[in-house]
N, C-alpha and C positions, 0 to 999 in steps of 0.2 A: 738438619735435624740430628741430634745425636742420639745413638742406639741405647737401648736398655736392655739388661740382661734379666730375661723372664724367670721366675720361679717355676719350677718343675711341677705341672699340673698332673693330675690323677693319671696312671696308666691307661684306664679305660677311657675314651673320649670319643665322641661322634660327631664334634663340631666341624663346620667346614674351616679351610685353611685360613690364617690369618692374613689379611691384605697388607700389600707392601706401602699403600698410601696411608696407612692408618696414623692418626694423629695420638700418641699418647695421652691419656686421660687419668692420671693415678688418682685425682680427686674423687673421680666418679667410680672408678673399680674398686676403689676402697669401699664406698658404700654398698656396691654389689656384693663384695666380700663377707661384708657385715649380714647384710640382707639375707644371703641364701642360709645362714644358720637358722633362719626361722622356716615357717611354713610356705610363706608365698611373697615372692617379690615382683612388682609390676613395674614396668618401664613403659611411660605412656607418652608420645610426643607425635607431631605430623609427620608427613611423609619428607623424609630427608633429614630427619632431625639428628640421627647417626645412633638410633636404637640397636640396630644389629651390630655395627662396629664396635660399640661400646661392649656388648656382650661378648664378642669374639675376643676382644683385648683381654678382658676378664677372664674367660675361659683358657686363654693360652698363655696367660702370665702370671695368675693367682695360683695358690693351691687350693684345690677344690676340696670340698667336705666327704666327696666320694666320686663314683662314676658318674659321667655326665652323658646324657641322652639328649640328642638335639633333633627337634622336628621344624622343619621348614613349611609353613600352611600355607593355604590357598586363599588366604584372606576371606573376603566374604562370600566366597564362591565355595567354601569348605563343605564338603559333603561327611556324613558319619562313616559311609561305606569305604571312604578313602582316608579319613583323619584317623580312625582307630587303628587300621592295620599299620599305618605311619608310626603311630606310638609304639605300637607292640614291637615291630622291627628296631626301633631305636633303643628300646628297653633290652632286647634280646643283645643286640651289639654292644650294649654297655655292661653286658654280664648278668643280665635278669634272667633265671630259668624259668621260660614259660612252655606250658603244654605245645604241643604242635598244632592242635585245631583250634587254638584261641583266637587266631587271626580270623577265622571265618565264623564266629560265634555271634550271637544276636547280642545287640548292644548292651543291656543289662548284664548279661552273663558275662560278657567280654571284660566290662568295667570291674566286675566283681572278682574275675580270675586275675586281672592286673593288681588289683588290691591286695590279694592273697599272695600272689609271686613277690610282691615289693615286701610285703611283711615279713615272707621268709627270707628275702634277701640278706639280712643281718645287719645292715648298714645303710646310712643315708644315701640316697641317689638324688643327684638334680636332673629335671627335666625341663629343658627349654623349649617353648613354644613360640616360635618367631612368626610375627605377621598373624596373629591370632585374633580374628575377628567375629568370633560366634554371636549370634543374635540373643538377646536376653531370653530365657524361657525356652531355648533351642535343646534338642537333644544332644548335643555337643557340650553347650554349656552346663546342662544339669550333669552330664557325665563326668566331665573333668572337676566339677564341685564334689561329685560323689567319690570321685578317686583320691581327691585330696583330703576328704573327711575321713575315710576309711583306712588309710594307709599307717594309721599309729605314728606318725613322725618320719616315718621311712621315706616320705618322698618330700623333695624340696623344689618347689614349682617355680620356674622363671618365666614370666609371660611379657613379650615384647607387642605392643598394640598400639593403634592410633586412636584409640578410644578406651574408658575405661572397662576392663573385660567383665562380663557379668557372672562374677564369681562371690557374691555376696561379700563385696568389700567392706561396707559397712560394718556387718557383724565381726569381721577379721579386725578392724580399726579399732573396735570396742576391746578387744582382748589382746592388743597389740601383736597380732601374728601376721602382719604384713607391713612390708618395706615398699616404699612408693618412690620413684624417680618421674619428674614430670618435665613438661616443657621447659619451663625456667630452669630446672637444674640441668638438662641437658645443653643448653647454649652455651656456646662457647665464650671461654673469658679471653682477655687481651693475649695471654701467654700462649693459648692454645692457638688463637688467631694466627699469631706470629709465626708459630710452628707449621701451621697449614699453609700461609705464604712462602714460608721458606722451601717447602717441597717443590713449588713451583719457581723458584729462582728469584723470588721479589723480596726484596730488602728495602723497607721504607720506614719513614720516622715513627716513633711511638704514638704519635699523636693522628699520623693517618690510620695506623692499627686499630685504634680505639674509634675512630669515626667510622671504618668499616665495619666494625663489630656493633656499634649501635644502630647503623642504618640496615644491617641484616637482622637486628636481633639475636645476633649469635647463632642463626641458623645455620647448620651446617652444610646443608646443600647450597644455600644462598652463598655462603664463604667460598665454598669450592666453584661455583660457577664464575664469582666474581675473581678469582684468582686466575681461572683459565683464560677471562677475558684481558686481565690486566698482563699476562704475559704477552700480548699483541700491542700494549700500550707503550708510548715513549715517556708519558708523564704518568705513572699509576695514581699519584697524590690527586692530580685533577680528576682522574677517572673515578676514583672513591669520592671526590665531592658531589658528583653528578650520578652515582650509582644508586638506582631505586628499583623497585618493582615493575617499572617499564622496561628494563634492560631485555633485550629480545632473549637472551638465553633463559634469563628467569622466568619471562612470561611463557615461553613454550614449555619448559619445564612443568610449571604450576598447572597449566592450562590441561596439559596432556594427562598428568599424574594425578590432578585432584579435580579441577573442574568439570573435565568431560567425563569423568565417573559418576558425576551426581544424577539423579533422575530429575526429569524437568522440573517438578514442583520445587525440589531443593536448591537447584540451579538458579531459579526464578528468584528465590529468596535470598540466595546469596548476593547475587547483582543488585537487588533493588536495596538492600540493606548497607551495600558498600559505602555508601555515602556519609556513613553515621562514624564517628568516632568511637561511641559505645552503643549498644542495644540492649534491649530487654524484649520480652513476649509482646508485650503492650505496643511499644515503640515499631516494632517490626509489623504487627497488624496494623497500625496506622499508615504505614508506607506500602506494605505488600497486599494487604488485605486479610480478611479473616481465613480464606481459603488457603493462601500460601502459608499464613502465620501457625496454621496446624501443624507444619513441619517444623517449628522452631525448636520444640523439645528434642526432635529427634536431630536436629541441626547441630546443636551444642553437645549432644551425645556423640554423635558421629565424627564431628569435624576437631580435631587438637588444634587446628591454627585459631579456634574461639577459645579464649582462655578466661575464667570466671575472674571478677573484679571485685564481687561482693553484692550482695542483697539483689540478686536476679539479673545482674547486669554482667556482659561480656565484651571483650574488646578483640577485635581480629589482629592476628600478626601482620605488621606493617607492610611487608613484602606481598604477602596475600592480599591485603587490602590493595595494594596499589594496582595489582593484575585485576583485579576484580572491577575497580574503577575504571582502568583502561578498557576492558571488556564492556562495561556499561557504556561508556562514551560511544565505542564503536558500534554497538549492536542497537542502542537505542538513545541516539544524542539527545533528542527532544524531551526525554523524560528526565534527564539529570537535573533542571532546574526546579521542574514541579516536585521531585523527591526532595530537594534542599528546602522548598518552601513547607512541604508537609511535615518535614522534620522539625522545622523551626516552630510551626504551629504547635505540635505536640508538646516540644520540650519549652517552648513559651509558657504553656500553662501547667505542665507536670514536673518539668524536669530542670537541670542545672541552666541558668540564664546565659552563662558564658556560650555554652554549646549551641543554644538556639540564636545568639547573636552572631556566632560562626558560620551557622548555615544561612543566615540573610547577606552576611557579607560575600558569601561565595556565589549569590547572584546579584550582588552590587546594591543591595537596598537598604541603604543606611537610614533612609527615613523611617522606614518600618522598624529598624534596630532602635531608633530614637524613641519611637512609640512605646517599643516594648520595654526599654530602660526606664523610662519615666513613669509607665504604667505600673511596674513592679518595683517602684521606688528603690531603684539600684543605681541610681546616679552616683552614689557614692564608691562604686566599684570603677567606675570610669574615672573618678579622682583619686583612686588608689587609698581609700580611706577603709579598706577590709582587707582580709587574707585572700578572698576570692576576687578575681580581676577579670575583667573583660578581655577579650582575644586581643593580643598586641597590634593585630591587624586594625584594629578601630582607632588607635591612638596614636599608631606608628605612621599615619599619613595625614596631611593638612587636607580635608575635605573641600570641594567645592562649595561655593556659598549657597547655604541650605535655602529651601524654598521660603516664601513670604507668608504663606498662609497658614501653617501650624507650627505650634510653638515647640513641640517634642524635639524634631529635628534641630531647631534652632538651640534648644537647651543642651542637646548632645553636642552640637559644634561647638559652645560655650564651653563645656566640661573638657571636651578635648584640648581646646585652646589653653585652657588652665593648665592641664596636664602638660602640655608640650612647652609651657613657659611663655606664650605669646599673649601677654597682659592686654595689648591693645583689642586685639580680636576677641578675647573673653570680653572685655567690656562693652564691646559695640554689639556682641551677640546675646549678651544679658539684657542689654535697652532693647534690643529687637525682639527679644523673648518677652520681656514685659510687656511692650505694647500688643503682642499676640495673644498674652494671657488675659488681657484686658478685655480684648474683643470676643472672648470665648463666650458662648450664650449662656444666660443666667441660669438656666434650668439644668444644665451640665455641671452641677457642684463637685462631682467626685473628680472628673476630669480636672476641673479648675484647681482644686485643691492637690492633686498630685503634681501638676505643672507648677503652681505657686511653692510648692515644698521643694521639688528639684531646683526651682530658681533660687530661693533662698540658701539651698545646701551650696550651690556653686558660689553665691555671693559669700557665704561664710568662708568657704576655702579660700578664694580670692582676698577678702580683705582681712583675714586674722592677723597676718603679717605686715601688712602695710596702712591699715586704718583701723584700730580697734573700735572707733565709734561706729563706723560702717559695719564692722562685724556683729556688734552688740544688736543694731537694727535688724540685720539679717538673722540673726538667732532669734529675735522676737517675733519676726515673720515665720520662721521655721516652727515655732511653737504654735501660732496662730493658725497655720494651715493644717500642722498635723492632727488638730482637734476635728477635723473634718474628714480625716482618713481613719478606716478601721483599725482599732487598736490592736488587734492580733496582726495585722500586717506590718505596722509601724514597730511592733515589739520584734520582728524577724530582722530587723534593720537598726541593730544597736549603735552604727557607725553614725547615723544621723544625731541619735539622742547623746552619742559621746561627744560627737563636734559640738552640739547646741549647749550642752552642759559645761564643757570647759571653757566656752567663750562667756556664758552666763555668770560662771563662778568668778572667772576675772573680774567681770563687772561689778559683781558684789562687793569684791574685796575692794575695788577702787572707790566704790560708794560708801564704803564703810560699814557695809552690812556682813560683819566677819561670821556669825553663827550661821546665816543662812549661805555664805560661800562655802564654809566647810562642809555642810550637808550636800551642796550642789555638786562640788568636786569630787566627794567620796563616791557619789552616785556616778559621776562621769568616769571616774576611774574604774568602777564596775563595768560601765557599758563600753569602755574601749577595750578592756580586757575580753569581753564578750564577742567584740567585731576582730578580735586580733590586731588592733592597730597600737604598735609600740610607740609610736610618736604622740598619738593623743596621750597615753597612758602615762608617756614621760612628761608631757605638758601639765597633766593634772597633779603628778607630784610634784613638779617645780612651783605651780601656784599654791598647792597645799604648804609648801616649804616658805613661799612668801608669806602666806597667813601666819604660819607660826613665828615668823620672824617679826612681824608687826606684833604680835602679842608677846614678843621676848622671850619665845620658847627656843633658843638657838640649839639647843641639843636636838629637838626633834626636828627642828629644820634641817640640821646637818645630817640626819638619819635619812630624811627624805630626798636630799639632794643626791646622796649616794647611792639610793636606789634608784633615782633618775638617770644616774650615768653609768651603770653597771649592764652588762648583757643580762638577758637577750634583748634589751632595749635598744634602740637604734643610735648610732652614734650622733653627735651634735655637728650641726652646720652653723655658718654665720647668719644664713636666711632663716633658721628655725624661730618659729613665732617667740618661744620663750626662752631663747638664749639670752637676752640681756637681764630676764628676771633670773637666771641661774646665776650669772655673775654677780648681780646683786644680793641674792641671799649668800652666797660664799663670801661676799665682802663683808656682810653684818657677822657671819660667823667667826670669820679671821678676827674683825675687831673684837668681839666677845671673848677670844682667846687672847686677847692683848699683843695682837700682830698687824699693828697699822700699815705695815709696808706691804704685806701681801694685800691689805685692804687696798691699797692704793692700785695695786697690779689688778685687782678684780674690778676696780670701778674704770681703770683705762679700757678693759675689755668690754665692760657693760656700756661705756659711751661710744665704742667703736661701733657697736650694734645699733645702738638708738640713733647713730647719724643717720643709718640705712633704713632701719625700722623704726620711726618715732613713735613713742608711747609717753604723753605728757605726766601720767602718773607715775611711771617708773623713773622719768627723767627729775621728778621732784624728790623721789624716794633716793635716787643717786645723790642729789644735792644734799639731803639731809645726812647722808653716811658720811660724805666729804666733809661736812662740817663737824660730824662727830668725831671723825678721825683725826682732824686738825685738834680739836679740844683734848683728845687722848694723848696727841703727841706732846702736847703742852702740858700734861701732868694732870689734867682734870679741873684744877682750881676749885671754885666753890661751885659745888653741884647745882644747887637753886639758880644761881646766876648764869652758868652755862647751859642749863637746860632750857630756860626762857630764852636766850640767846640762839640756841640751836632750833628751837621749835617757832619762833616768832615769823622768821622769813618765809616758812614753808607754805604752800599753797595746797597742800593735802587737805582731804574732807576731815572735818572736826572728829567724826567718830574714829578716824583713823589716827589723827594726831592724840586723842586720849587713850587710845590702845597702846601707841607706841611710845609715849610719853615714859612710864616706867622702865621699857627696855633701854631707854636712852639713860635714864638716871642711873640703872644697875652698869651700863658700861663705863659711865663717868666715875662712878664710885670705885670700880675695880682700877681705873686708871691711877687712882691715888694710892690706893693698897697693894698693885699689881693683881694680874688675871686670879680670879676666884671663883668659888661655885656659883657666886650670885650671877655672873657674867655669863654663865651657861645654862642655867636654870634659876631665875630670879623667884624668891620667895620660895625655893625648894626645902622640903623637909627631909631629913636623912632618914628617918626610920619610919616603919608603919606606926600611927598611933597608938598609944598604951590601950590595951584590951582587945585590939582588933584582931581578928583571926589570920594567921599568915597564909599565904598561897601555896597550895601544893605544888610539887615539881610540873605536874602536868597542867595545872592552871596556869603556871607561869609559861610553859611551851604555848599554850592557847594565846595568852595575852602577847607574848613576842610576836606571834604571827597576826594577831589585830593591829599591832603597830606597824606592820608591813603591807596593811592595806588588803590582806587576804580574805577573800568571802569565806563563809562557814564551809561550803562544798570544797574550797580548795585547801582549808585548814585540815578537814576531815581527811582528804587525799595525801597531804603532805605528813600526818601523823599517824595514817594507816588506822583510823578510828571512824566510827559512824557519824553521821550529820546530827543524830540525836545525840551522842556522847559529848559532840562538841558544845550543843546548845546547853546541856547539863553543867558542863564546865563554865560557859558564859555565865549562866545564871549565879553559879557559885561566885564567880569573879566580881559580877556586879554588887552582889549582897557584900562582899568581903570590903570592896572599897567604896559602896554606898553610892553607886551611880545607877543610873538606869538604860546609859546609851553606850554603844560601842566607844565612840569618838571621846565620850566623857571618861571611860575606862581608861583609854589609852593616855589622854591628858592627866589622870590623877596618877596614874601609874608612873610617870615622868615626875610629877611633882614629888612623889614618893620614893624617886631613883629606884624604881622596881625594873626598869628598862635600861 
């Protein structure tokens, strides 16, 4: 470790000596140096977080705003009769002139005398209170608050504590008079971790340093204990791979310094809730009982190993949690399984499903996990249809054959098999589950509907890329089952709606119901966005592009395909259900641009996908595009003859042929005269009709985002305007374009070449 040259601190200085083992942390001493320009700086972190070391580095290496008085407190055992004489003595050593009898005065008088002396001192003075743990409302806490309030800015207070000091922090935050460094700020980064290891003669790869920092959470004491153990290891990297809170040195340190210092009720609460990844007051009460849960507020206030994660939830530092779990297993081994089940019951009803499933897996109960997932309509999380996913332990292993008397565990096994790519197992378990669902009691309609819906969702996920007909049947079954499920619950699972709509929308295109398909796919696009499913959103865009292609709106189709192939949407794979559709749309667009050679390249790609994932409709579309490309390469000929020759062999549904005919005619016409605007937008009008009111710049902005399939809320967020303002602009756009719907506005705007 290289040495650094400290800047000269203030002459009057009562801080302890700088330890030789200190790791320089300039990023944090910079923050302390800025903080002490204000009235109060607070450094809060658990035992061993490096609070005192940081303050010492700052005191010895930075220019101070004035003299420094350092007081090392007695923690929770602090008594006023000891505390205030220490403060007075430190201030006197720092150069503050105090009357001789002040140290023996009653507390209010003493505090007033200190405030007066600091006011007369003439310049700012920094008072450090190390290991300050006064209780809220205690005489010491009230005295320090009063001292800070009545010194007129002469006092700069730096408090080092394991919990928030009771110094009216909320009030000072409002006025901007407090600087705070907390556990996350104190965590070592990779550079500091490497410097600490170097002090022990340990030189390891950067990846090993990062792994150790992640395992310890950057906790300074954990890193130091690990380094001391690594000195004795022949293979430090292997040691880091297995280093955790059950390490003997870490366990001994935390038990002695933290766990054994807790009163019995607090200790019991810590151990009981250690099985949890996160906890709040209600969950703590469910596991530890109401009596123990009464300590919860005090627990989160007193223990900086518990960090808030929002909305009343807290997460325990990983290494401390490991120690607590080890103690729980040692002291009450029979309680661990019961606690996991109690946690699963509460979380299954009130909390995140993934955490409930993790607790069930901890006790090996996959059957109950299946019941919970199906009851909560969460089979999509197993299939990867949502942002939220079930724990990887659920899908990472092939389960034993599920029991034959309940459908829910079998449905879970089918979804896991689908996720793992085991199609034969997925098929067999779907058939098995179907038989079990049919045997459910007729009066249990709710359970039957939930099982039938999960069955249909797995079938849709399995069939949409290999058997479009079967996928359409599964989508119909999902819609039928969904009618018997409470609408509010189903609305919380947009992934089910998104998957159903993209399949139904594709079926409507293939049957020639083009208007219905547009509405269905637009709704599916919104549902996929709500579910956070980029793949389904991408597939909706490509199906919409196919729809626009069939209508002959090649420019719109090209825009949709461009959106579907750009981040953040996922990259394409050969097995993606809409991959063939993508290549066919590109083939049409290239042909409309007068580039038949590129069309041939896209057709080759489409045929390659269709050989693996057959789709009769897309195969017919590909054949039509191939005949049209051949006609274009031959110069177009007489349009009427060629159009008849093109369409006659096609087995596409008549409504589709009627829609695609004008598009083919436009492409043939452009082949005679060269690529023209008619090839990109048939029957397009160049200008807004005479007498029509032009769109404002903001209305054009809104219209542009409509064309990108953004919702009203998304447009408002993107343009930094309110939802009501967006709706006002939309009404104006509809009026000026003489339309009544979003899709019609986009279509009309493209015809008028406004997009």
